[in-house]
C-alpha positions as CSV (number, residue, x, y, z in Angstrom):
1,M,5.5,-24.9,-9.3
2,E,7.3,-23.4,-6.3
3,N,5.3,-22.6,-3.2
4,D,4.5,-19.1,-2.0
5,N,7.5,-18.8,0.3
6,C,9.2,-15.5,-0.1
7,N,12.9,-16.4,-0.4
8,K,15.9,-15.0,-2.2
9,K,15.7,-17.6,-5.0
10,S,12.0,-16.9,-5.9
11,L,12.5,-13.2,-5.7
12,S,15.6,-13.3,-7.9
13,E,13.7,-15.3,-10.4
14,V,10.9,-12.8,-10.5
15,L,13.2,-9.7,-10.7
16,D,16.1,-11.1,-12.7
17,V,16.2,-8.8,-15.7
18,R,17.5,-11.6,-17.9
19,Q,14.1,-13.4,-17.7
20,F,12.3,-10.3,-18.9
21,R,14.5,-9.4,-21.8
22,H,11.5,-9.4,-24.1
23,T,8.3,-7.5,-23.3
24,N,6.2,-10.5,-24.4
25,S,8.0,-12.9,-22.1
26,P,5.5,-15.6,-21.1
27,V,6.9,-15.4,-17.5
28,F,6.0,-11.7,-17.3
29,S,2.7,-12.1,-19.2
30,T,1.4,-14.6,-16.8
31,A,2.7,-12.7,-13.8
32,I,2.5,-9.0,-14.3
33,F,2.4,-8.2,-10.7
34,G,4.9,-8.4,-8.1
35,V,6.5,-5.5,-6.4
36,I,5.0,-2.4,-4.9
37,V,7.6,0.4,-4.6
38,L,6.6,3.1,-2.3
39,L,8.6,6.0,-3.6
40,V,7.9,8.6,-1.0
41,V,7.6,12.0,-2.7
42,A,4.9,14.3,-1.7
43,G,3.9,13.8,1.8
44,T,1.6,16.6,3.0
45,I,0.3,19.7,1.3
46,V,1.9,21.7,4.0
47,S,5.4,20.2,4.0
48,N,5.8,19.4,0.3
49,M,8.6,17.2,1.3
50,S,8.0,13.5,0.8
51,L,8.1,11.3,-2.3
52,E,5.5,8.5,-2.0
53,S,5.1,5.8,-4.6
54,T,4.6,2.1,-5.2
55,F,5.3,-0.9,-7.5
56,F,4.7,-4.6,-7.6
57,W,5.3,-7.9,-9.6
58,S,4.3,-11.6,-9.1
59,S,4.8,-15.0,-10.5
60,P,1.9,-17.5,-10.9
61,T,2.8,-19.1,-7.6
62,S,4.3,-16.4,-5.5
63,E,3.5,-12.8,-5.2
64,V,6.3,-10.4,-4.7
65,I,5.5,-6.9,-3.6
66,Q,8.1,-4.1,-3.4
67,I,7.7,-0.6,-1.8
68,N,10.2,2.2,-2.4
69,K,10.5,5.3,-0.3
70,M,12.9,8.0,-1.4
71,E,14.8,10.3,0.8
72,R,12.9,13.3,2.1
73,K,14.4,16.6,1.5
74,S,12.5,19.8,0.7
75,L,14.2,21.1,-2.5
76,A,12.0,24.3,-2.6
77,P,13.8,27.4,-3.9
78,P,13.0,30.9,-2.5
79,K,9.6,32.2,-3.5
80,N,9.4,34.6,-6.4
81,S,12.9,33.8,-7.5
82,T,13.9,34.0,-11.1
83,S,15.3,31.1,-13.2
84,R,18.8,32.3,-12.7
85,E,18.3,32.7,-9.0
86,R,16.9,29.2,-8.7
87,I,19.9,27.7,-10.5
88,A,22.2,29.6,-8.2
89,W,20.2,28.4,-5.2
90,L,20.4,24.8,-6.4
91,R,24.2,25.1,-6.9
92,S,24.6,26.3,-3.3
93,H,22.5,23.5,-1.9
94,L,23.4,20.7,-4.2
95,T,26.0,19.1,-2.0
96,E,23.5,18.7,0.9
97,F,21.3,16.3,-1.0
98,E,22.3,12.7,-1.1
99,I,19.7,11.9,-3.6
100,F,22.0,13.2,-6.4
101,G,24.9,10.9,-5.3
102,S,25.6,7.3,-4.8
103,T,26.3,5.9,-1.4
104,N,27.5,2.5,-0.2
105,L,23.9,1.4,0.2
106,S,22.5,2.9,-2.9
107,E,25.3,1.3,-5.0
108,Q,23.9,-2.1,-3.8
109,F,20.4,-1.1,-5.0
110,H,20.1,-3.4,-8.1
111,Q,21.8,-6.3,-6.4
112,R,19.5,-6.0,-3.4
113,V,16.4,-5.9,-5.7
114,V,17.6,-9.0,-7.3
115,D,18.8,-10.8,-4.2
116,S,16.2,-9.4,-1.9
117,L,18.4,-8.4,1.0
118,D,16.6,-6.8,3.9
119,D,16.6,-4.1,6.5
120,K,14.2,-0.5,7.0
121,S,12.4,4.7,8.2
122,E,11.3,7.1,10.4
123,F,8.8,9.1,8.5
124,F,6.6,6.2,7.6
125,G,3.2,7.1,8.9
126,K,-0.3,5.7,9.5
127,R,-1.4,6.5,5.9
128,E,1.5,4.5,4.5
129,I,1.0,1.6,7.0
130,L,-2.6,1.5,5.9
131,A,-1.6,1.3,2.2
132,V,0.9,-1.5,3.0
133,E,-1.7,-3.5,5.0
134,S,-4.3,-3.2,2.2
135,V,-1.7,-4.7,-0.2
136,F,-1.3,-7.8,2.0
137,K,-5.1,-8.2,2.5
138,S,-5.4,-8.4,-1.3
139,H,-2.1,-10.4,-1.7
140,P,-1.8,-12.4,1.5
141,Q,1.2,-14.4,0.4
142,G,3.1,-11.3,-0.9
143,C,6.6,-10.2,-0.1
144,L,7.1,-6.5,0.4
145,M,10.4,-4.9,-0.6
146,I,10.8,-1.3,0.5
147,V,13.3,0.5,-1.7
148,S,14.2,3.3,0.7
149,G,17.3,5.0,2.1
150,S,15.5,6.0,5.3
151,L,13.6,2.7,5.9
152,D,16.8,0.8,5.2
153,S,17.9,1.2,8.8
154,Q,17.3,-0.1,12.4
155,Q,14.8,2.7,12.9
156,G,12.9,1.5,9.9
157,D,12.7,-2.0,11.3
158,S,11.0,-0.5,14.4
159,I,8.4,1.3,12.3
160,L,7.6,-1.7,10.2
161,K,7.6,-4.1,13.2
162,P,3.8,-4.1,13.7
163,L,3.5,-5.4,10.1
164,I,6.3,-7.9,10.4
165,D,4.8,-9.2,13.7
166,R,1.6,-10.0,11.7
167,G,3.6,-12.3,9.5
168,Y,3.9,-9.9,6.5
169,K,7.1,-10.4,4.6
170,V,8.7,-7.0,4.5
171,F,12.2,-5.8,3.7
172,A,14.0,-2.7,2.3
173,A,16.8,-1.5,0.1
174,T,18.4,1.9,-0.6
175,P,17.7,3.2,-4.1
176,D,20.4,4.3,-6.6
177,I,18.9,7.0,-8.8
178,S,21.9,7.2,-11.1
179,L,21.6,3.5,-11.8
180,L,17.9,3.8,-12.5
181,L,18.5,6.5,-15.1
182,E,21.4,4.8,-16.8
183,N,20.6,4.2,-20.5
184,T,17.4,6.2,-20.4
185,P,16.6,9.5,-22.0
186,A,16.6,11.1,-18.5
187,K,20.3,10.5,-17.8
188,S,21.4,13.7,-19.5
189,W,18.6,15.6,-17.7
190,F,19.9,14.3,-14.3
191,Q,23.5,15.2,-15.2
192,E,22.4,18.7,-16.1
193,M,20.5,19.1,-12.8
194,K,23.5,17.8,-10.8
195,S,25.8,20.2,-12.6
196,C,23.3,23.1,-11.9
197,K,22.8,23.9,-15.6
198,R,19.1,23.6,-15.4
199,D,16.4,25.5,-13.5
200,P,14.9,23.2,-10.9
201,G,11.7,25.2,-10.8
202,K,9.6,26.6,-8.0
203,I,8.0,23.3,-7.1
204,P,9.9,21.2,-4.6
205,L,12.3,19.2,-6.7
206,Q,11.6,15.9,-4.8
207,Q,8.1,15.9,-6.3
208,N,9.5,15.9,-9.8
209,L,12.2,13.4,-8.8
210,S,9.4,11.1,-7.7
211,N,7.6,11.4,-11.0
212,L,10.8,10.5,-12.8
213,A,11.8,7.7,-10.5
214,R,8.5,5.8,-10.8
215,L,8.9,5.8,-14.6
216,A,12.5,4.7,-14.4
217,I,11.8,1.8,-12.1
218,L,8.9,0.6,-14.2
219,Y,11.0,0.8,-17.4
220,K,13.9,-1.1,-15.8
221,Y,11.9,-3.7,-13.9
222,G,8.3,-3.6,-15.0
223,G,5.4,-4.1,-12.6
224,V,2.8,-2.0,-10.9
225,Y,3.5,1.5,-9.4
226,L,1.2,2.8,-6.7
227,D,1.2,6.0,-4.6
228,T,1.2,5.4,-0.9
229,D,-2.2,7.0,-0.4
230,F,-3.8,4.2,-2.4
231,I,-5.8,1.5,-0.6
232,V,-5.8,-1.7,-2.6
233,T,-9.2,-3.4,-2.4
234,R,-8.7,-6.4,-4.7
235,S,-6.0,-8.3,-6.6
236,F,-4.3,-6.7,-9.6
237,K,-3.9,-10.1,-11.3
238,G,-4.8,-9.9,-14.9
239,L,-3.9,-6.2,-15.4
240,K,-1.2,-5.5,-18.0
241,N,0.1,-2.3,-19.6
242,T,-2.6,-0.3,-17.9
243,I,-3.1,3.3,-16.7
244,G,-6.2,4.8,-15.1
245,A,-8.2,7.8,-16.2
246,Q,-8.9,10.5,-13.6
247,T,-11.6,12.3,-15.6
248,V,-13.7,11.5,-18.7
249,V,-16.2,13.2,-20.9
250,E,-19.5,13.2,-19.1
251,G,-21.6,10.2,-20.2
252,D,-18.7,8.5,-22.0
253,S,-16.5,6.5,-19.6
254,K,-14.2,5.5,-22.5
255,N,-13.5,9.1,-23.7
256,W,-10.9,10.1,-21.1
257,T,-9.7,13.7,-20.7
258,R,-7.0,13.3,-18.0
259,L,-5.0,10.4,-16.9
260,N,-3.2,10.1,-13.5
261,N,0.2,8.6,-12.7
262,A,-0.7,7.4,-9.2
263,V,-1.2,3.9,-10.6
264,L,0.9,2.6,-13.5
265,I,1.1,-1.0,-14.7
266,F,3.6,-1.8,-17.4
267,E,6.0,-4.5,-18.7
268,K,9.7,-4.0,-18.5
269,D,11.1,-2.0,-21.4
270,H,7.6,-0.9,-22.5
271,P,7.9,1.7,-25.3
272,L,5.2,4.0,-23.8
273,V,7.2,4.2,-20.5
274,F,10.3,5.1,-22.5
275,S,8.2,7.8,-24.1
276,F,7.2,9.1,-20.7
277,I,10.8,9.3,-19.6
278,E,11.7,11.0,-22.9
279,E,8.9,13.5,-22.4
280,F,10.1,14.2,-18.9
281,A,13.6,15.0,-20.0
282,S,12.7,17.1,-23.0
283,T,9.8,19.1,-21.6
284,F,10.7,19.3,-17.9
285,D,9.1,22.4,-16.3
286,G,9.6,22.7,-12.5
287,N,7.2,25.6,-12.3
288,K,3.9,24.0,-13.3
289,W,2.3,21.7,-10.9
290,G,1.4,18.3,-12.5
291,H,3.3,19.1,-15.7
292,N,5.8,16.3,-15.1
293,G,3.2,14.0,-13.6
294,P,-0.4,13.5,-14.5
295,Y,-0.3,16.0,-17.4
296,L,2.8,14.3,-18.8
297,V,1.3,10.8,-19.0
298,T,-1.9,12.4,-20.4
299,R,-0.3,14.2,-23.3
300,V,2.1,11.3,-24.1
301,A,-0.7,8.7,-24.0
302,Q,-2.9,10.9,-26.2
303,R,-0.2,11.1,-28.8
304,A,0.5,7.4,-28.6
305,R,-3.2,6.6,-29.0
306,E,-3.4,8.8,-32.1
307,T,-0.2,7.5,-33.8
308,T,0.5,3.9,-32.8
309,G,-2.8,2.5,-31.7
310,D,-3.8,1.1,-28.3
311,N,-0.8,-0.9,-27.1
312,F,-2.0,-0.1,-23.6
313,T,-5.3,0.0,-21.7
314,V,-6.9,3.0,-20.1
315,L,-9.3,2.0,-17.4
316,P,-12.2,4.3,-16.4
317,P,-12.0,6.4,-13.2
318,V,-13.9,3.8,-11.2
319,A,-11.0,1.4,-11.4
320,F,-8.5,3.5,-9.4
321,Y,-10.1,6.9,-8.8
322,P,-13.7,6.1,-8.0
323,F,-14.1,9.2,-5.9
324,T,-12.8,12.6,-6.9
325,W,-10.8,14.8,-4.5
326,L,-14.0,16.9,-4.0
327,N,-16.2,14.1,-2.7
328,I,-13.6,11.9,-1.0
329,P,-14.0,13.5,2.5
330,R,-17.4,12.0,3.0
331,L,-16.0,8.5,3.0
332,F,-14.2,9.3,6.2
333,Q,-17.4,10.2,8.0
334,T,-19.8,8.1,10.0
335,P,-23.3,8.2,8.4
336,R,-25.5,10.8,10.1
337,S,-28.8,9.6,8.8
338,S,-30.5,6.7,7.1
339,N,-30.0,8.4,3.7
340,D,-26.2,8.7,4.5
341,S,-26.2,5.0,5.3
342,R,-27.8,4.1,2.0
343,I,-25.3,6.2,0.1
344,L,-22.4,4.6,2.0
345,K,-23.8,1.2,1.2
346,T,-24.0,2.1,-2.5
347,D,-20.4,3.4,-2.3
348,L,-19.1,0.2,-0.8
349,V,-20.9,-1.9,-3.4
350,K,-19.4,0.2,-6.1
351,L,-16.0,-0.1,-4.7
352,N,-16.2,-3.9,-4.2
353,R,-17.6,-4.6,-7.7
354,E,-15.8,-2.2,-9.9
355,S,-12.7,-0.8,-8.2
356,Y,-9.2,-2.2,-7.7
357,G,-8.6,0.3,-5.0
358,L,-9.2,3.8,-3.7
359,H,-7.0,6.8,-4.2
360,L,-7.3,8.9,-1.0
361,W,-6.1,12.2,-2.5
362,N,-3.5,12.7,0.2
363,K,-3.4,16.5,0.2
364,I,-7.1,16.6,0.9
365,T,-7.6,13.7,3.4
366,R,-4.3,13.4,5.3
367,K,-5.7,15.2,8.4
368,L,-9.2,13.7,8.2
369,K,-10.0,11.2,10.9
370,I,-11.3,7.8,10.1
371,E,-14.5,7.9,12.1
372,S,-15.4,4.3,11.9
373,P,-13.9,2.3,14.8
374,N,-13.8,-0.8,12.5
375,S,-11.3,0.8,10.1
376,T,-8.3,-1.3,9.2
377,V,-6.1,1.3,10.8
378,S,-8.5,3.3,13.0
379,D,-7.6,6.5,14.8
380,N,-7.9,4.7,18.1
381,N,-4.7,2.8,17.3
382,P,-1.3,4.2,18.4
383,P,-0.1,6.5,15.6
384,F,3.0,5.8,13.7
385,K,4.4,9.3,14.4
386,P,7.3,10.8,12.6
387,N,10.1,12.5,14.4
388,V,10.0,10.0,17.3
389,P,13.0,8.3,18.7
390,L,12.8,4.5,18.2
391,P,12.3,1.8,19.3
392,R,9.1,2.8,20.9
393,P,8.6,2.3,24.6
394,Y,6.0,0.0,26.2
395,G,3.5,0.7,28.9
396,P,1.3,3.7,29.9
397,M,2.7,7.2,29.9
398,S,1.5,10.2,31.8
399,S,0.9,13.6,30.4
400,S,2.2,15.3,33.6
401,C,5.4,17.2,33.8
402,N,6.2,15.8,37.2
403,I,9.5,14.1,37.1
404,N,8.2,10.9,38.7
405,S,5.6,10.5,36.0
406,V,7.8,11.0,32.9
407,L,10.6,8.7,33.9
408,D,10.1,5.0,33.0
409,S,11.8,2.8,35.5
410,E,11.7,-0.2,33.2
411,Y,14.7,1.1,31.3
412,N,18.1,0.8,33.0
413,E,20.3,3.6,31.6
414,K,24.1,3.4,31.6
415,E,25.5,6.3,33.5
416,L,27.3,8.8,31.3
417,D,30.8,9.6,32.4
418,P,31.0,13.4,32.6
419,L,34.7,13.0,32.0
420,V,36.0,14.9,35.1
421,P,39.8,14.2,35.6
422,P,41.2,13.5,39.0
423,R,41.4,16.5,41.2
424,K,44.7,18.4,41.3
425,A,46.0,16.3,38.4
426,S,48.8,17.8,36.4
427,K,48.6,18.4,32.7
428,N,50.5,15.2,31.8
429,E,48.4,13.2,34.3
430,R,45.2,14.6,32.7
431,I,46.5,13.7,29.2
432,D,47.3,10.1,30.4
433,W,43.9,9.8,32.1
434,F,42.0,11.0,29.0
435,R,44.0,8.7,26.7
436,R,42.8,5.8,28.8
437,K,39.2,7.0,28.6
438,L,39.1,7.6,24.8
439,P,38.2,4.1,23.7
440,E,35.0,4.1,25.7
441,L,34.0,7.7,24.7
442,E,31.1,7.1,22.3
443,I,30.3,10.8,21.8
444,L,33.5,11.3,19.8
445,K,32.9,8.4,17.5
446,S,31.0,8.0,14.2
447,T,28.5,5.1,14.6
448,T,25.7,3.7,12.6
449,K,23.2,5.5,14.8
450,N,24.8,9.0,14.7
451,K,25.5,8.8,11.0
452,R,21.8,9.4,10.6
453,F,22.1,12.7,12.4
454,H,22.2,14.9,9.3
455,K,19.2,13.3,7.6
456,R,17.1,13.3,10.8
457,V,17.8,17.0,11.4
458,L,16.9,17.8,7.7
459,D,13.8,15.7,7.9
460,L,12.6,17.7,10.9
461,Y,13.4,21.1,9.7
462,I,11.7,20.8,6.3
463,N,8.3,20.6,7.9
464,N,7.6,24.3,7.2
465,C,8.9,25.3,10.7
466,S,8.3,28.9,11.7
467,A,11.8,28.6,13.4
468,Q,14.3,25.9,14.0
469,F,15.6,25.4,17.5
470,F,18.4,23.4,19.0
471,M,19.1,22.3,22.5
472,I,21.9,20.0,23.8
473,W,21.6,17.4,26.5
474,L,24.8,15.5,27.2
475,S,23.7,14.2,30.7
476,P,21.8,11.0,31.4
477,A,18.2,10.8,30.2
478,K,17.0,10.3,33.8
479,S,18.2,13.8,34.8
480,F,16.1,15.5,32.1
481,G,13.6,16.7,34.7
482,P,10.9,19.3,35.2
483,R,13.3,22.2,34.6
484,E,14.1,20.9,31.1
485,M,10.5,19.9,30.4
486,L,9.5,23.5,31.2
487,A,12.0,24.8,28.7
488,V,10.6,22.7,25.9
489,D,7.0,23.1,26.9
490,T,7.2,26.9,27.1
491,L,9.2,27.0,23.8
492,F,6.3,25.5,21.9
493,T,3.6,27.4,23.8
494,T,5.2,30.7,22.7
495,N,6.5,29.4,19.3
496,P,3.7,27.0,18.2
497,G,5.0,26.5,14.7
498,A,8.6,25.8,15.7
499,C,10.7,22.6,15.3
500,L,13.1,21.5,18.0
501,A,16.0,19.1,17.8
502,I,17.5,18.0,21.1
503,L,21.0,16.9,20.4
504,S,21.4,14.0,22.9
505,N,22.6,10.5,22.9
506,S,20.8,9.6,26.1
507,L,17.4,11.0,25.0
508,D,17.6,9.3,21.6
509,S,16.5,6.1,23.3
510,P,13.4,4.3,24.6
511,R,13.7,6.0,28.0
512,G,14.2,9.3,26.3
513,Y,11.0,8.8,24.3
514,T,9.1,8.0,27.5
515,I,10.3,11.2,29.0
516,L,9.4,13.3,26.0
517,K,6.1,11.6,25.2
518,P,3.9,14.1,27.1
519,L,5.3,16.7,24.7
520,L,5.0,14.6,21.6
521,D,1.4,13.7,22.5
522,R,0.6,17.4,22.2
523,G,1.8,17.4,18.6
524,F,5.0,19.3,19.3
525,N,7.4,18.9,16.4
526,L,10.6,17.7,18.2
527,I,13.1,14.9,18.1
528,A,16.0,13.7,20.2
529,V,18.8,12.9,17.9
530,T,22.2,11.2,18.6
531,L,25.1,13.6,18.1
532,D,27.7,13.2,15.3
533,I,30.4,15.6,16.5
534,P,32.9,14.5,13.8
535,F,30.3,15.4,11.1
536,L,29.4,18.7,12.7
537,V,33.0,20.0,12.8
538,K,34.0,18.6,9.4
539,N,35.2,21.4,7.1
540,T,35.2,23.9,10.0
541,P,38.1,25.4,11.8
542,A,37.4,23.0,14.7
543,E,38.0,19.8,12.7
544,A,41.7,19.9,13.4
545,W,41.0,20.5,17.1
546,L,38.8,17.4,17.4
547,K,41.5,15.3,15.7
548,R,44.1,16.5,18.2
549,L,41.7,15.7,21.0
550,K,41.0,12.2,19.7
551,S,44.7,11.5,19.2
552,G,45.1,11.5,23.0
553,H,47.9,14.1,23.0
554,M,45.9,17.1,24.1
555,D,45.1,18.3,27.6
556,P,41.3,18.1,28.0
557,G,41.5,20.4,31.1
558,S,40.1,20.1,34.6
559,I,36.6,21.2,33.7
560,P,34.2,18.4,32.7
561,L,34.8,17.8,29.0
562,F,31.1,17.5,28.3
563,M,30.7,21.1,29.1
564,N,33.3,22.2,26.6
565,L,31.9,19.8,24.0
566,S,28.5,21.4,24.5
567,D,30.1,24.8,23.8
568,L,31.6,23.5,20.6
569,T,28.5,21.6,19.4
570,R,26.2,24.7,19.7
571,L,28.6,26.7,17.5
572,A,29.0,23.9,14.9
573,V,25.3,23.1,14.6
574,L,24.4,26.7,14.1
575,Y,27.1,27.1,11.5
576,K,26.0,24.0,9.6
577,Y,22.2,24.5,9.9
578,G,21.4,27.9,11.2
579,G,18.6,28.6,13.6
580,V,18.3,29.2,17.3
581,Y,20.4,27.6,20.0
582,L,19.1,27.6,23.6
583,D,20.2,26.3,26.9
584,T,17.7,24.0,28.7
585,D,17.3,26.2,31.8
586,I,15.1,28.8,30.1
587,I,11.5,29.8,30.4
588,F,10.0,31.2,27.2
589,L,7.8,34.2,27.3
590,N,7.4,35.5,23.7
591,D,7.7,34.4,20.1
592,M,11.3,34.4,18.7
593,T,10.5,33.6,15.1
594,G,11.3,37.1,13.8
595,L,14.9,37.2,15.2
596,R,18.0,36.8,13.0
597,N,21.7,37.0,13.7
598,A,21.3,38.0,17.4
599,I,23.0,37.4,20.7
600,G,22.3,38.8,24.1
601,A,24.3,40.8,26.6
602,Q,24.5,39.4,30.1
603,S,25.7,42.6,31.6
604,I,26.2,46.3,30.7
605,D,28.2,49.2,32.1
606,P,25.8,51.3,34.2
607,G,27.4,54.5,33.0
608,T,28.0,54.0,29.3
609,K,25.2,51.5,28.9
610,R,27.5,49.4,26.7
611,W,27.7,45.7,27.1
612,T,30.5,44.2,29.2
613,R,29.8,40.5,28.7
614,L,27.8,38.5,26.3
615,N,26.4,35.0,26.9
616,N,26.1,31.9,24.6
617,A,23.0,30.5,26.3
618,V,20.9,32.0,23.5
619,M,22.2,32.5,19.9
620,V,20.3,33.1,16.7
621,F,22.3,32.9,13.5
622,D,21.8,32.2,9.8
623,I,23.4,29.1,8.3
624,Y,27.2,29.6,7.5
625,H,27.2,33.0,9.2
626,P,30.8,34.3,9.2
627,L,30.7,35.2,12.9
628,M,29.9,31.5,13.7
629,R,33.0,30.5,11.8
630,E,35.0,33.1,13.8
631,F,33.7,31.6,17.0
632,L,34.8,28.1,15.8
633,Q,38.2,29.4,14.9
634,E,38.6,31.0,18.3
635,Y,37.5,27.8,20.0
636,A,40.1,25.7,18.1
637,T,43.0,28.1,18.5
638,T,42.6,29.3,22.1
639,F,40.9,26.3,23.8
640,D,41.5,26.1,27.5
641,G,39.8,23.4,29.4
642,N,40.9,24.7,32.8
643,R,39.1,28.1,32.9
644,W,35.3,28.1,33.4
645,G,33.5,30.1,30.7
646,Y,36.6,30.7,28.7
647,N,35.3,28.6,25.7
648,S,31.7,29.9,26.0
649,P,30.5,33.3,27.3
650,Y,34.0,34.8,27.4
651,L,34.7,33.4,23.9
652,V,31.8,35.0,22.2
653,S,32.5,38.2,24.1
654,R,36.1,38.6,23.1
655,V,35.5,37.6,19.5
656,I,32.7,40.2,19.0
657,K,34.7,42.8,20.9
658,R,37.7,42.2,18.7
659,L,35.7,42.5,15.5
660,G,33.9,45.6,16.7
661,N,31.7,47.0,14.0
662,K,33.5,45.2,11.2
663,P,31.1,45.2,8.1
664,G,29.6,42.0,6.8
665,Y,28.7,40.4,10.1
666,N,25.1,41.7,10.3
667,L,24.7,41.2,14.1
668,T,22.2,42.4,16.7
669,I,23.2,42.5,20.3
670,F,20.2,42.7,22.6
671,S,20.3,44.3,26.1
672,P,20.1,42.0,29.1
673,D,16.3,42.4,29.3
674,A,15.8,40.3,26.2
675,F,17.3,37.0,27.3
676,Y,18.7,37.6,30.8
677,P,16.3,40.0,32.5
678,V,17.4,38.9,36.0
679,N,21.1,38.1,36.9
680,W,22.2,35.1,38.8
681,I,22.4,37.0,42.1
682,K,18.8,38.3,42.1
683,I,17.1,35.3,40.4
684,Q,16.2,33.6,43.6
685,K,13.7,36.4,44.5
686,L,11.5,35.3,41.5
687,F,10.8,32.0,43.2
688,K,9.5,33.4,46.5
689,K,5.8,34.2,47.1
690,P,5.0,37.7,48.2
691,A,4.7,38.2,51.9
692,T,3.3,41.7,51.8
693,T,1.0,43.9,49.7
694,R,4.1,45.8,48.5
695,E,5.8,42.5,47.4
696,A,2.6,41.4,45.7
697,K,2.5,44.6,43.6
698,W,6.2,44.1,42.8
699,V,5.4,40.5,41.5
700,E,2.6,41.9,39.4
701,K,4.8,44.6,37.9
702,T,7.7,42.2,37.3
703,V,5.5,39.8,35.5
704,Q,4.0,42.6,33.3
705,D,7.5,43.9,32.5
706,M,8.9,40.5,31.6
707,N,5.9,39.6,29.4
708,K,6.3,42.9,27.6
709,G,10.0,43.3,27.3
710,S,11.6,39.8,27.5
711,Y,11.8,36.9,25.1
712,M,12.6,34.5,28.0
713,I,14.1,34.1,31.4
714,H,17.4,32.4,31.9
715,L,17.2,30.5,35.2
716,W,20.9,30.2,36.0
717,N,20.7,26.5,36.5
718,K,23.5,26.1,39.1
719,V,21.9,28.7,41.4
720,T,18.2,27.8,41.1
721,R,18.0,24.1,40.4
722,K,17.0,23.2,44.0
723,I,14.9,26.2,44.7
724,K,11.1,25.5,45.1
725,I,8.6,27.5,43.1
726,E,6.3,29.0,45.7
727,E,2.6,29.8,44.8
728,G,2.1,33.4,43.8
729,S,5.7,34.0,43.0
730,V,6.9,35.5,39.7
731,M,8.0,32.1,38.4
732,H,4.7,30.5,39.4
733,T,2.7,33.2,37.6
734,L,4.8,33.1,34.5
735,I,5.0,29.3,34.2
736,S,1.2,29.0,34.8
737,T,0.5,31.2,31.8
738,H,3.2,29.8,29.5
739,C,3.2,26.1,30.2
740,T,0.9,23.7,28.3
741,V,1.8,20.2,29.6
742,C,3.2,20.7,33.1
743,R,1.1,20.2,36.2
744,N,1.7,20.5,40.0
745,I,4.3,23.2,39.6
746,T,3.5,24.8,43.0
747,N,6.1,23.9,45.7
748,S,8.0,21.7,43.2
749,H,11.5,22.1,41.9
750,T,11.8,23.6,38.5
């Protein structure tokens, strides 16, 4: 026999479909288990966005475990929509979801399963790490394959590194759903869904795709499927063609009333699994929770038992579901009395003697703390947080907002070139200068890192955000200081359910993570994500402009190009995703979640009270709003890199002025009080402490007026960056009441 080394040859032998052509293959019969596939589908009850599942196989001498994690995308149609409306909704969103298509990586899925190629996600949390660790404790010589589009990445490597460092053999491969459904009854269902001829239902589609994918993988490869909220407590060796009962008739453990699909153990090409897939395709209902999951396997198994006999085994609840979702929470609690201790001891004896594992009922227990400090993955360990730039930094981090405490001097950051051409250079000289700079200009390229931009943004914004915000930071990470931390901190203080994506190459780094960690530690839902400008402008009026710029035949202008790229990026990201764009020199005062399709006036005519200039520092727009496309068109056709503000405040002003009250644009223009209550000439007064009683009353009234009538204060960065915040000033008072993380703001620069 071969030894237990996890190599390509042994894995190929275990997974090679030619060896398992017959369901009674002696190879398979003596080695049912092998690969756990974590097919991530239903994450938390709040987000309804992840698909989580598991499979495994093994040979007599080597254990091969495979985990599969599907892409996370919330395919949830509008509430109370009709069947026709949901089909129309799916048609309009279909192109956004890569799960329906094949990619270069997904097309390699089968070969990578067979050949065990490796690589790895970003949303793989503590619960999933615990599940994986329990697998290796029960199968110490196992090899773990993670079939996952998101874990199949450098970021995934970083998340799995704690497991790899312990010697666990872990690798990943991107799945190919189309391949999995080939020659199965569900192929036509999948085609109908892709062609938008079928109602996806009210339930997030990824939950139902997970139910289907686990069946297809078992049918194609055989093995053991497990949800990722399942803790394995002993080896699965000896189990074959098995499913677990969730409930039984009271007093009769063999008379089951409901099965569950969180654990499935079947040979390749098993007829019952084929029937499961057939049932899925023919009776699919996306409006009934569980109809395509636990209830599906229950009704099919019931029919099979009544018609064809028991060619499968149903284990009693104690095998996989020893505790119901009602009594599972007490397992997370430290015993409070001697009676509790006796009950806990009985529970542990029951688990060790009769159970193969413990289903944690993810929706009930995800937020429960493991109170015992001796837990395999206790709550004292650093969490495997989602939405965090990777790799993770090392060393202690302060929760202070002081710039000296949030910068990590261990990381040497390459200075970013702001792309300022030589002074007094002519147009031709600027073009020649820019052409020489182009090869080193990473921000205009498509790289492996920025190609994950779209997925990371979607993964953030499907977390049931009350509002989705964007900021842009194209400067070095080390210059992201207290001013910017204040902006982010006050955003979440006033908009606690919001999500924020900071579009920044420099902050999407270990140093960036160190800087943002005080905010992340507060549970704020934010990420720093590397920009993909070519993707953002694709299929927009600015796509041709970017091509001209990258060709090196266009005058970039005398103004730093990064400023103009920031103006372009904010327009493109709002057009593609919708949401709220904000500059980083803002202090938030009130909740913005109710705003839609809005922009703020910077100045108004004192006589007519009509706006004279708008500003693009704050913009709120729906996805694909026609006005955003007009802005992009204006940018591309009238770009001038030599005139400050021409491609930003002046651009939005002239476009809206030209369109006037043209119907179909559904736009609200707020007065200056909303976003720009103090202009750049008077802003300095807000930083000064009152010297007299009269000034103190003015401070008090100004604070009251702003808290009541303004969403935020724009700080006019160029004017106020070096101004100190004096104790008792308007700024000091406002920041003190709207800042969660920051400390020592008195006499410090903002």
